[in-house]
C-alpha positions in Angstrom: 88.9 55.9 -4.4 86.4 54.2 -6.6 83.2 53.0 -5.1 82.8 49.2 -4.9 80.7 47.8 -7.8 77.1 47.0 -7.1 76.3 43.4 -6.6 75.0 41.7 -9.7 71.3 40.7 -9.5 70.7 37.2 -10.8 68.6 37.2 -13.9 66.5 34.3 -12.4 64.9 36.9 -10.1 63.4 38.7 -13.1 62.3 35.5 -14.6 60.5 34.6 -11.4 58.8 38.0 -11.5 57.7 37.4 -15.0 56.4 34.0 -13.9 54.5 35.6 -11.0 53.0 38.3 -13.3 51.9 35.6 -15.8 50.4 33.6 -12.9 48.4 36.7 -11.8 47.1 37.2 -15.3 46.1 33.6 -15.5 44.2 33.8 -12.2 42.3 36.9 -13.5 41.5 35.2 -16.8 40.4 32.1 -14.8 38.0 34.2 -12.7 36.4 35.9 -15.7 36.0 32.6 -17.6 34.6 30.8 -14.6 32.1 33.6 -13.9 31.1 33.7 -17.6 30.7 29.9 -17.7 28.5 29.9 -14.6 26.3 32.6 -16.0 26.0 30.7 -19.3 25.1 27.5 -17.6 22.4 29.2 -15.5 21.1 30.8 -18.7 21.0 27.4 -20.4 19.0 25.9 -17.6 16.6 28.8 -17.7 16.2 28.4 -21.5 15.6 24.7 -21.2 13.1 25.2 -18.4 11.2 28.0 -20.3 11.2 25.8 -23.4 9.8 22.9 -21.4 7.0 25.0 -20.0 6.2 27.0 -23.2 7.0 25.1 -26.4 7.3 21.5 -25.4 3.5 21.0 -24.8 2.9 21.7 -28.5 5.7 19.3 -29.5 4.4 16.6 -27.2 0.9 16.9 -28.6 2.2 16.6 -32.2 4.2 13.4 -31.4 1.3 11.9 -29.5 -1.2 12.7 -32.3 1.1 11.1 -34.9 1.3 7.8 -33.0 -2.2 7.5 -31.5 -4.7 9.2 -33.9 -7.3 6.8 -35.4 -8.5 7.2 -39.0 -12.2 7.7 -39.0 -14.6 7.3 -42.0 -16.6 10.2 -43.5 -19.6 8.0 -44.4 -20.8 7.4 -40.9 -20.0 8.1 -37.2 -18.5 5.1 -35.6 -19.6 5.0 -32.0 -16.6 2.8 -31.0 -14.3 5.9 -31.5 -16.1 7.9 -28.8 -13.6 9.5 -26.4 -10.7 8.6 -28.7 -8.4 10.8 -30.8 -9.5 10.6 -34.5 -8.6 12.3 -37.7 -10.6 12.6 -40.9 -10.7 14.6 -44.2 -14.2 15.2 -45.3 -16.3 17.7 -47.3 -18.3 20.4 -45.6 -22.0 19.5 -45.9 -23.8 22.3 -44.1 -22.9 25.8 -42.8 -25.1 28.6 -41.4 -26.4 31.6 -43.3 -24.4 34.4 -41.6 -26.3 37.3 -43.3 -29.2 36.7 -40.9 -27.2 37.7 -37.9 -25.9 41.0 -39.3 -27.5 44.4 -38.4 -30.7 45.4 -40.2 -29.0 47.9 -42.6 -26.4 45.3 -43.7 -29.0 42.6 -44.0 -31.2 44.7 -46.2 -28.3 45.5 -48.5 -27.2 41.9 -48.8 -30.8 40.8 -49.4 -31.1 43.4 -52.2 -28.3 41.8 -54.2 -29.5 38.3 -53.3 -26.5 37.1 -51.2 -27.0 34.5 -48.4 -23.3 34.3 -47.5 -23.0 30.9 -46.0 -19.8 30.2 -44.1 -18.1 30.3 -40.8 -17.2 34.0 -40.5 -18.6 37.2 -42.1 -16.9 40.5 -41.8 -17.9 43.8 -43.4 -16.6 47.3 -43.8 -18.4 50.5 -44.9 -15.9 52.6 -46.9 -16.0 56.1 -48.4 -14.2 57.4 -51.4 -11.7 60.0 -50.2 -8.5 61.7 -51.1 -5.5 59.8 -49.8 -1.7 60.4 -49.8 0.7 58.0 -51.4 4.3 58.2 -50.4 7.0 56.8 -52.7 10.6 56.8 -51.4 13.8 55.9 -53.3 17.3 55.2 -52.3 18.8 52.9 -49.7 18.0 55.3 -46.8 14.7 56.4 -48.3 15.7 60.0 -47.9 14.1 61.1 -51.2 10.4 60.8 -51.2 7.7 61.8 -53.7 4.1 62.6 -52.5 1.1 62.2 -54.8 -2.6 62.1 -54.1 -5.4 59.9 -55.5 -8.9 58.8 -54.6 -9.4 55.6 -52.7 -12.0 53.9 -50.5 -11.1 53.9 -46.8 -13.1 52.6 -43.9 -12.0 55.6 -41.7 -12.0 59.3 -42.1 -8.9 60.8 -43.7 -7.9 64.3 -42.5 -6.4 66.3 -45.4 -4.7 68.7 -43.1 -2.1 66.0 -42.2 -0.9 65.8 -45.8 2.7 66.6 -46.5 1.8 69.0 -49.3 -1.4 70.3 -47.6 -0.6 74.1 -47.7 2.4 74.6 -50.1 4.8 72.9 -52.4 7.6 71.4 -50.4 10.4 69.0 -51.1 8.9 66.0 -52.9 5.7 67.8 -53.8 4.7 68.4 -57.5 1.5 70.1 -56.5 -0.5 71.2 -53.5 -2.7 68.5 -52.0 -6.4 68.7 -52.9 -8.5 70.4 -50.3 -11.8 68.9 -51.5 -13.6 66.8 -48.8 -16.8 64.8 -48.6 -19.8 66.6 -47.2 -20.3 64.1 -44.4 -17.9 62.2 -42.2 -18.0 58.5 -42.4 -18.5 58.3 -38.6 -21.7 60.3 -39.0 -23.4 58.0 -41.4 -24.2 55.1 -39.1 -23.6 53.2 -35.8 -20.2 51.7 -35.3 -21.6 48.2 -35.5 -23.0 49.0 -38.9 -19.9 50.5 -40.3 -17.8 47.5 -39.3 -18.7 44.1 -37.7 -17.9 40.4 -37.6 -20.4 37.5 -37.3 -19.1 34.0 -36.5 -20.9 30.7 -36.9 -22.3 29.1 -33.7 -20.9 25.9 -32.3 -22.1 22.6 -33.9 -23.6 24.6 -36.8 -21.0 23.3 -39.4 -21.4 19.7 -40.4 -18.9 17.6 -42.3 -19.1 14.1 -43.7 -22.5 12.5 -44.2 -25.6 14.8 -44.4 -27.6 12.3 -42.3 -24.9 11.1 -39.9 -22.1 13.7 -40.0 -19.7 15.3 -37.6 -20.3 18.6 -35.8 -17.4 21.0 -35.4 -16.7 22.9 -32.2 -16.3 26.6 -31.9 -12.5 26.4 -31.9 -12.4 24.2 -35.0 -14.8 26.5 -36.8 -12.6 29.5 -36.1 -9.6 27.7 -37.7 -11.3 27.8 -41.1 -9.4 30.7 -42.6 -10.1 30.3 -46.3 -11.6 33.7 -47.2 -13.9 33.8 -50.3 -14.8 37.2 -51.7 -16.9 38.3 -54.7 -16.9 41.6 -56.7 -20.2 43.1 -57.9 -19.8 46.0 -60.3 -23.5 46.7 -60.1 -26.7 45.3 -58.7 -27.1 43.1 -61.7 -23.9 41.3 -60.8 -25.4 39.6 -57.7 -25.4 36.2 -59.5 -21.6 35.9 -58.9 -20.6 32.9 -56.9 -19.1 33.2 -53.4 -16.4 30.7 -54.2 -14.5 32.9 -56.6 -11.4 34.6 -55.1 -12.5 38.2 -55.8 -13.6 41.2 -53.7 -17.2 41.8 -52.9 -18.0 45.5 -53.6 -21.6 46.5 -53.1 -23.0 50.0 -53.5 -24.5 51.2 -50.2 -26.5 54.5 -50.2 -27.8 54.4 -46.6 -31.2 55.7 -47.8 -29.7 58.6 -49.8 -31.0 58.0 -53.3 -29.4 61.1 -54.6 -25.9 59.6 -53.9 -26.7 56.3 -55.5 -23.8 55.4 -57.8 -22.1 52.3 -58.8 -18.5 51.3 -58.3 -17.9 51.6 -62.0 -18.2 55.4 -61.8 -17.4 56.4 -58.2 -17.4 60.0 -57.0 -15.9 61.7 -53.9 -18.0 60.8 -50.9 -19.6 57.6 -52.4 -19.9 54.6 -50.1 -19.0 51.0 -50.6 -19.8 47.9 -48.6 -16.9 45.4 -48.6 -17.7 41.9 -47.4 -15.4 39.1 -46.6 -16.7 35.6 -45.8 -14.7 32.6 -44.5 -15.8 29.3 -45.9 -14.4 26.0 -47.1 -15.6 23.1 -49.1 -13.2 20.5 -47.7 -11.5 20.3 -44.3 -9.1 17.9 -42.5 -9.7 17.6 -38.8 -8.0 15.9 -35.8 -9.7 15.9 -32.4 -11.7 14.0 -29.9 -14.9 12.3 -31.0 -17.7 12.9 -28.5 -21.2 11.4 -28.2 -23.3 12.3 -31.2 -20.4 12.8 -33.6 -19.3 16.1 -32.1 -15.5 16.9 -32.5 -13.8 18.7 -29.7 -10.5 19.0 -27.8 -8.6 15.9 -26.9 -6.6 16.1 -23.6 -3.7 13.6 -23.5 -4.2 11.2 -20.5 -0.8 11.8 -18.8 0.8 14.1 -16.3 3.3 15.3 -18.9 2.6 18.9 -20.0 0.8 18.9 -23.4 -1.6 21.0 -25.5 -5.2 20.0 -26.2 -5.4 18.4 -29.7 -8.0 20.2 -31.7 -6.6 21.2 -35.1 -8.1 21.8 -38.6 -6.7 22.4 -42.0 -9.1 23.9 -44.6 -8.7 23.3 -48.4 -8.2 20.1 -50.3 -7.8 16.6 -48.9 -4.8 16.2 -46.6 -3.4 13.2 -44.8 -2.4 13.1 -41.2 1.3 13.9 -41.8 0.3 17.0 -43.8 -2.1 18.1 -41.2 0.4 17.8 -38.4 3.1 19.5 -40.5 0.9 22.5 -41.0 0.4 22.9 -37.3 4.1 22.2 -36.5 5.3 25.3 -38.3 4.7 27.3 -35.1 6.6 24.7 -33.0 10.0 26.1 -32.0 10.8 23.7 -29.2 13.7 22.1 -31.2 15.4 25.5 -31.8 15.2 26.6 -28.2 16.4 23.2 -27.0 19.4 23.4 -29.3 20.1 27.0 -28.1 20.0 25.9 -24.4 22.3 22.9 -25.0 24.7 25.2 -26.9 24.8 27.6 -24.0 25.4 24.8 -21.6 28.3 23.5 -23.7 29.8 26.9 -24.1 29.4 27.7 -20.4 31.0 24.4 -19.4 33.9 25.0 -21.8 34.5 28.4 -20.2 34.2 27.0 -16.7 36.8 24.3 -17.4 39.0 26.5 -19.7 41.7 27.0 -17.0 42.6 23.4 -17.5 43.7 24.3 -21.0 46.5 26.4 -19.4 48.2 23.3 -18.3 47.6 21.2 -21.3 45.8 22.4 -24.5 44.9 18.9 -25.6 43.1 18.4 -22.3 40.8 21.4 -23.2 40.1 19.9 -26.6 39.1 16.6 -25.0 36.8 18.4 -22.6 35.1 20.4 -25.3 34.4 17.3 -27.3 33.2 15.5 -24.2 30.9 18.4 -23.2 29.5 18.6 -26.7 29.0 14.9 -26.9 27.2 14.9 -23.5 24.9 17.7 -24.7 24.1 15.9 -28.0 23.4 12.7 -26.0 21.0 14.6 -23.7 19.1 16.0 -26.6 19.0 12.6 -28.3 17.6 11.0 -25.1 15.1 13.8 -24.7 13.9 13.3 -28.3 13.6 9.6 -27.9 11.7 10.0 -24.6 9.3 12.5 -26.3 8.8 10.0 -29.1 8.0 7.2 -26.7 6.0 9.8 -24.7 7.3 9.3 -21.2 5.0 10.4 -18.3 7.5 12.8 -16.7 9.4 15.8 -18.1 12.9 14.7 -19.1 14.5 17.6 -20.9 16.0 19.1 -17.7 16.9 15.7 -16.4 18.7 14.8 -19.6 20.4 18.2 -19.6 21.7 17.4 -16.1 23.0 14.0 -17.4 24.9 16.0 -20.1 26.5 18.2 -17.4 27.3 15.1 -15.3 28.9 13.5 -18.4 31.1 16.5 -18.9 32.1 16.5 -15.2 33.1 12.9 -15.4 35.0 13.5 -18.6 36.9 16.3 -16.8 37.7 14.1 -13.8 38.9 11.3 -16.1 41.1 13.7 -18.1 42.5 15.1 -14.9 43.3 11.7 -13.5 45.0 10.8 -16.8 47.4 13.8 -16.6 49.5 11.9 -14.1 50.3 9.1 -16.6 50.8 11.7 -19.3 53.6 13.6 -17.4 55.1 10.3 -16.1 55.5 9.1 -19.7 57.2 12.3 -20.8 59.0 13.5 -17.7 59.4 10.3 -15.6 57.4 11.4 -12.6 53.8 11.9 -11.4 52.2 15.3 -12.1 51.4 15.7 -8.4 55.1 16.0 -7.7 56.8 17.4 -10.8 55.9 19.5 -13.7 57.8 20.5 -16.9 61.3 22.0 -16.5 61.8 25.8 -16.7 65.0 27.4 -17.9 66.7 29.8 -15.4 69.4 32.4 -15.7 73.1 31.8 -14.8 74.4 32.5 -11.3 77.1 35.0 -10.4 79.9 32.4 -10.1 79.4 30.6 -13.4 77.8 30.9 -16.8 76.0 27.5 -16.6 72.3 27.6 -17.4 70.4 26.0 -14.6 67.1 24.2 -15.1 64.3 24.3 -12.6 61.3 22.2 -12.2 58.0 23.9 -11.5 55.9 22.3 -8.8 52.1 22.7 -8.2 52.8 25.0 -5.3 54.7 27.3 -7.7 58.1 26.5 -6.1 61.2 26.2 -8.3 63.8 23.7 -7.3 67.2 23.6 -8.8 67.8 20.3 -10.5 71.6 20.5 -10.9 73.8 17.4 -10.8 75.1 18.4 -7.3 71.6 17.7 -5.8 72.1 14.0 -6.3 74.1 13.9 -3.0 71.7 12.8 -0.3 73.5 14.6 2.5 74.8 17.7 0.7 73.7 21.2 1.6 70.4 22.0 0.1 70.2 18.6 -1.4 67.0 16.6 -1.9 66.1 13.3 -0.3 66.1 10.2 -2.4 62.9 8.7 -3.5 59.7 10.5 -4.7 61.2 14.0 -4.1 64.6 13.3 -5.6 65.9 16.0 -8.0 66.4 15.1 -11.6 69.6 15.6 -13.6 69.8 18.6 -15.8 68.5 18.2 -19.3 70.6 19.3 -22.3 69.6 22.5 -24.0 67.8 22.4 -27.3 69.8 23.1 -30.4 68.1 26.5 -31.0 69.2 27.6 -27.5 72.8 26.4 -27.8 73.5 28.9 -30.6 
């Protein structure tokens, strides 16, 4: 006797299993996207806060200086500008003789060649002619290198034992490195402050404008004069060279060793050279606070908003206020970090709200546009407030407004989903969702359609459910089942 056939399993069960598996994957994806969105939003707030504390003070000072700086005259010091922010572009009238503050050995050498070296900063190095190694590498990975050796002045002692070709010819060596060394080490020839040192001009020692009634520069303004003027002297007779020429100053220094006295034109191993670099300028553009007596110092903005003291200088030719501020705004990166923080906020909000795109892709597109528009609006309001110079920090507040705008856009889009589904499916989204095709039952080959509810229940929407009192029927009204919809043409075949 044959065994009875096994009961047929409805295909709708497998479809429900696929639906549950897809739902689990969606929940997992939702969790990862939500966590990533929250982390990005926190990172955006940290970036905006760090930018507010670090870079925004510079930006605020630049904006304030552009709108409030007064243009002062170089001919005289106007007492009405005391305690106000002024800017002016004037010639340098007086600067100190820096050679007088150098050590005795350096002062004697500079006096021998007749150099006073007026300026704002003087730096010198005592160098010795030594054998040095030159490494030349070729190729993209620089794996093939050639080593050669030449004489050069260095302000430190070179150890020949560290050369690549010190003892034998190796890869990249055409000859063995020279073993000849100077008789004395550079460190043995003088004190460290004699071999290298820096002298800076004292505060109020640099005068610009009128010689009789000029402006005095503070120490910070003096240190910003970075125009270095150097001269090259081939021998002692070349001391008449002007300091303003852009050349190196090479002076023979014997350190009381007359037997080693040679000039740079014919140097020998172990010869010494004094290299001097002086910072000076003939014309400067300054912005700062005018104090009593024409002294220029730092200007502190009278507000509780974080800002940087305004005390800036640009050396060189005449420059207007805009050029002066542009030169000091090159280091200002507040706009870049603000854009990065807003971008992270927009990206995090998009990830946090990305599960809504599972229900309706167009809703996700609307949310992305709304989040980006809110971020741009917050940045625009922050820029406007910085221009008008509000008294309170507003970057974080405006960023919060951007997030709030994105949340309101999400709520509006969510509330509009009801009318969207009502237009296409004839019912509110809180009750019905799009229909899902199910497999045939055992007793017929008719394809049944199910409607997916928000609680993930599938309800058969066959024509028999229209009976109010039938078995398993639905009640009339809001929860009434809908008639079956015809199959699309591509499914009928």
